[in-house]
TORPA-4810 file (N, C-alpha, C, O; in nm, 3 decimals):
<nodes>
NODE_1_1.766_1.017_-0.173_1.657_0.927_-0.203_1.540_0.961_-0.110_1.554_0.953_0.012_M
NODE_2_1.426_0.998_-0.167_1.313_1.031_-0.082_1.198_0.934_-0.105_1.182_0.878_-0.214_S
NODE_3_1.119_0.915_-0.001_1.004_0.825_-0.009_0.879_0.903_-0.047_0.861_1.018_-0.007_L
NODE_4_0.793_0.837_-0.125_0.664_0.894_-0.162_0.556_0.788_-0.138_0.585_0.668_-0.133_V
NODE_5_0.434_0.833_-0.123_0.323_0.741_-0.101_0.281_0.680_-0.235_0.238_0.751_-0.326_V
NODE_6_0.294_0.549_-0.246_0.253_0.479_-0.368_0.103_0.452_-0.364_0.036_0.459_-0.467_A
NODE_7_0.051_0.421_-0.245_-0.090_0.389_-0.230_-0.125_0.393_-0.081_-0.036_0.385_0.003_E
NODE_8_-0.251_0.407_-0.050_-0.297_0.398_0.088_-0.399_0.285_0.098_-0.471_0.256_0.003_T
NODE_9_-0.403_0.223_0.215_-0.491_0.109_0.238_-0.569_0.128_0.367_-0.523_0.196_0.458_Y
NODE_10_-0.688_0.069_0.375_-0.770_0.087_0.494_-0.718_0.010_0.616_-0.761_0.038_0.729_P
NODE_11_-0.627_-0.086_0.594_-0.573_-0.161_0.709_-0.434_-0.213_0.675_-0.392_-0.215_0.559_N
NODE_12_-0.364_-0.256_0.778_-0.225_-0.302_0.759_-0.217_-0.433_0.682_-0.118_-0.458_0.614_T
NODE_13_-0.320_-0.517_0.690_-0.316_-0.644_0.617_-0.308_-0.618_0.467_-0.226_-0.679_0.399_M
NODE_14_-0.391_-0.528_0.415_-0.386_-0.498_0.272_-0.255_-0.430_0.235_-0.201_-0.454_0.127_Q
NODE_15_-0.203_-0.347_0.322_-0.075_-0.282_0.297_0.038_-0.385_0.290_0.128_-0.373_0.207_A
NODE_16_0.033_-0.487_0.375_0.135_-0.593_0.373_0.127_-0.674_0.243_0.231_-0.711_0.187_H
NODE_17_0.007_-0.701_0.196_-0.008_-0.774_0.070_0.054_-0.694_-0.044_0.127_-0.749_-0.127_I
NODE_18_0.026_-0.565_-0.048_0.081_-0.479_-0.153_0.233_-0.469_-0.142_0.303_-0.472_-0.243_A
NODE_19_0.283_-0.457_-0.020_0.428_-0.450_-0.001_0.495_-0.578_-0.051_0.598_-0.572_-0.118_R
NODE_20_0.438_-0.692_-0.019_0.492_-0.819_-0.066_0.493_-0.829_-0.217_0.589_-0.880_-0.276_G
NODE_21_0.388_-0.781_-0.280_0.382_-0.781_-0.426_0.492_-0.696_-0.485_0.564_-0.739_-0.575_L
NODE_22_0.508_-0.575_-0.433_0.613_-0.486_-0.484_0.751_-0.546_-0.462_0.836_-0.542_-0.550_L
NODE_23_0.774_-0.603_-0.344_0.905_-0.661_-0.315_0.933_-0.782_-0.402_1.049_-0.810_-0.432_E
NODE_24_0.828_-0.855_-0.444_0.850_-0.968_-0.535_0.893_-0.920_-0.673_0.947_-0.997_-0.752_S
NODE_25_0.871_-0.792_-0.701_0.915_-0.729_-0.826_1.044_-0.649_-0.806_1.087_-0.576_-0.896_H
NODE_26_1.105_-0.662_-0.690_1.233_-0.596_-0.665_1.221_-0.451_-0.620_1.320_-0.377_-0.625_G
NODE_27_1.103_-0.408_-0.578_1.084_-0.271_-0.531_1.067_-0.273_-0.380_0.973_-0.333_-0.328_I
NODE_28_1.158_-0.207_-0.309_1.146_-0.198_-0.165_1.031_-0.106_-0.130_1.013_0.000_-0.191_N
NODE_29_0.953_-0.146_-0.031_0.838_-0.067_0.013_0.833_-0.065_0.165_0.877_-0.160_0.231_A
NODE_30_0.780_0.043_0.219_0.772_0.061_0.364_0.629_0.098_0.401_0.567_0.181_0.335_T
NODE_31_0.579_0.036_0.506_0.447_0.072_0.557_0.471_0.176_0.666_0.533_0.147_0.768_I
NODE_32_0.421_0.296_0.643_0.444_0.407_0.734_0.368_0.386_0.864_0.249_0.353_0.864_L
NODE_33_0.437_0.403_0.975_0.379_0.389_1.110_0.308_0.254_1.126_0.199_0.246_1.181_H
NODE_34_0.372_0.150_1.078_0.312_0.017_1.073_0.256_-0.029_1.208_0.143_-0.076_1.214_E
NODE_35_0.332_-0.017_1.314_0.287_-0.068_1.443_0.181_0.020_1.506_0.094_-0.029_1.578_H
NODE_36_0.187_0.148_1.480_0.084_0.238_1.532_-0.048_0.209_1.464_-0.153_0.206_1.529_T
NODE_37_-0.045_0.187_1.333_-0.169_0.161_1.260_-0.230_0.028_1.298_-0.353_0.015_1.297_H
NODE_38_-0.150_-0.072_1.331_-0.208_-0.201_1.367_-0.288_-0.191_1.496_-0.383_-0.267_1.517_S
NODE_39_-0.251_-0.099_1.582_-0.321_-0.082_1.708_-0.430_0.024_1.701_-0.537_0.006_1.759_T
NODE_40_-0.404_0.133_1.631_-0.495_0.247_1.633_-0.550_0.282_1.495_-0.583_0.398_1.471_Y
NODE_41_-0.561_0.186_1.405_-0.604_0.217_1.269_-0.743_0.279_1.264_-0.772_0.361_1.176_S
NODE_42_-0.828_0.242_1.356_-0.962_0.299_1.357_-0.960_0.449_1.379_-1.050_0.520_1.334_F
NODE_43_-0.858_0.500_1.447_-0.849_0.643_1.475_-0.761_0.717_1.375_-0.779_0.838_1.355_A
NODE_44_-0.668_0.648_1.313_-0.571_0.714_1.226_-0.609_0.717_1.079_-0.556_0.798_1.004_L
NODE_45_-0.698_0.633_1.037_-0.737_0.632_0.897_-0.652_0.538_0.815_-0.611_0.432_0.862_G
NODE_46_-0.625_0.577_0.692_-0.559_0.489_0.597_-0.411_0.468_0.628_-0.346_0.551_0.692_E
NODE_47_-0.360_0.354_0.580_-0.221_0.314_0.600_-0.141_0.342_0.473_-0.169_0.281_0.370_V
NODE_48_-0.043_0.433_0.478_0.035_0.465_0.358_0.144_0.361_0.330_0.215_0.316_0.420_P
NODE_49_0.156_0.324_0.203_0.263_0.237_0.155_0.361_0.324_0.078_0.324_0.385_-0.022_L
NODE_50_0.484_0.331_0.125_0.585_0.421_0.071_0.686_0.346_-0.015_0.723_0.232_0.014_M
NODE_51_0.730_0.413_-0.122_0.837_0.360_-0.208_0.934_0.473_-0.239_0.902_0.591_-0.222_V
NODE_52_1.053_0.436_-0.285_1.149_0.538_-0.330_1.090_0.612_-0.449_1.021_0.553_-0.532_D
NODE_53_1.117_0.740_-0.455_1.060_0.825_-0.560_1.088_0.771_-0.700_1.002_0.779_-0.788_E
NODE_54_1.208_0.717_-0.722_1.242_0.668_-0.856_1.166_0.541_-0.893_1.163_0.504_-1.010_E
NODE_55_1.105_0.473_-0.796_1.027_0.352_-0.822_0.876_0.378_-0.824_0.797_0.285_-0.843_N
NODE_56_0.835_0.502_-0.806_0.694_0.535_-0.789_0.608_0.490_-0.909_0.507_0.423_-0.890_Y
NODE_57_0.647_0.527_-1.029_0.565_0.497_-1.147_0.552_0.346_-1.167_0.442_0.296_-1.191_I
NODE_58_0.663_0.275_-1.157_0.657_0.128_-1.172_0.574_0.065_-1.062_0.498_-0.028_-1.088_R
NODE_59_0.587_0.113_-0.939_0.509_0.060_-0.826_0.360_0.078_-0.852_0.281_-0.013_-0.828_A
NODE_60_0.320_0.197_-0.900_0.179_0.222_-0.929_0.129_0.129_-1.038_0.017_0.077_-1.030_K
NODE_61_0.210_0.106_-1.141_0.172_0.015_-1.249_0.150_-0.126_-1.195_0.050_-0.190_-1.228_E
NODE_62_0.241_-0.173_-1.113_0.230_-0.309_-1.057_0.105_-0.320_-0.971_0.029_-0.416_-0.984_I
NODE_63_0.085_-0.224_-0.883_-0.030_-0.230_-0.794_-0.161_-0.224_-0.872_-0.255_-0.297_-0.840_L
NODE_64_-0.168_-0.140_-0.973_-0.291_-0.128_-1.053_-0.318_-0.252_-1.138_-0.434_-0.289_-1.158_N
NODE_65_-0.212_-0.316_-1.187_-0.228_-0.432_-1.275_-0.254_-0.561_-1.198_-0.332_-0.645_-1.242_E
NODE_66_-0.189_-0.577_-1.084_-0.188_-0.708_-1.021_-0.272_-0.723_-0.895_-0.297_-0.835_-0.850_E
NODE_67_-0.316_-0.613_-0.836_-0.402_-0.625_-0.719_-0.546_-0.600_-0.761_-0.576_-0.498_-0.823_L
NODE_68_-0.635_-0.693_-0.728_-0.775_-0.672_-0.763_-0.833_-0.556_-0.682_-0.783_-0.525_-0.573_P
NODE_69_-0.935_-0.492_-0.734_-0.998_-0.385_-0.657_-1.061_-0.440_-0.530_-1.096_-0.558_-0.522_P
NODE_70_-1.074_-0.355_-0.432_-1.137_-0.395_-0.306_-1.281_-0.435_-0.334_-1.358_-0.353_-0.385_D
NODE_71_-1.321_-0.559_-0.303_-1.455_-0.604_-0.336_-1.564_-0.521_-0.267_-1.674_-0.507_-0.321_P
NODE_72_-1.536_-0.467_-0.152_-1.637_-0.387_-0.082_-1.655_-0.253_-0.153_-1.768_-0.206_-0.167_I
NODE_73_-1.546_-0.191_-0.198_-1.556_-0.063_-0.267_-1.623_-0.077_-0.404_-1.689_0.016_-0.449_E
NODE_74_-1.608_-0.192_-0.469_-1.664_-0.209_-0.602_-1.804_-0.269_-0.599_-1.864_-0.291_-0.704_S
NODE_75_-1.858_-0.295_-0.482_-1.991_-0.352_-0.467_-2.098_-0.248_-0.498_-2.092_-0.135_-0.450_F
NODE_76_-2.195_-0.288_-0.579_-2.308_-0.199_-0.602_-2.436_-0.281_-0.590_-2.443_-0.395_-0.637_S
NODE_77_-2.534_-0.223_-0.527_-2.660_-0.294_-0.504_-2.757_-0.269_-0.617_-2.869_-0.321_-0.615_A
</nodes>
C-alpha cells in the first residue's frame, strides 16, 4: 500500500479540514510533515495531504465536490 498526494494546501489548517472531510467519508488521510509545516510553513511551501493509492480517485472527487475554492485564489478585481 503506497501513499500518494491527493492535494496540497498553503497551510496546515486547510489540510486538516480536508483530512477531516475525507475521513468522514471513510478515507484515511495523512498530512505529510504535519508538525514541521506548522512551525516552518513559510519556508517549506505547500502542505501535502496523502491518501492510499487505491483511494486517490475517490479522494479527489470528494475534495473537488465538497470543498469550496480558496476565496483568495478565486478573487478577481
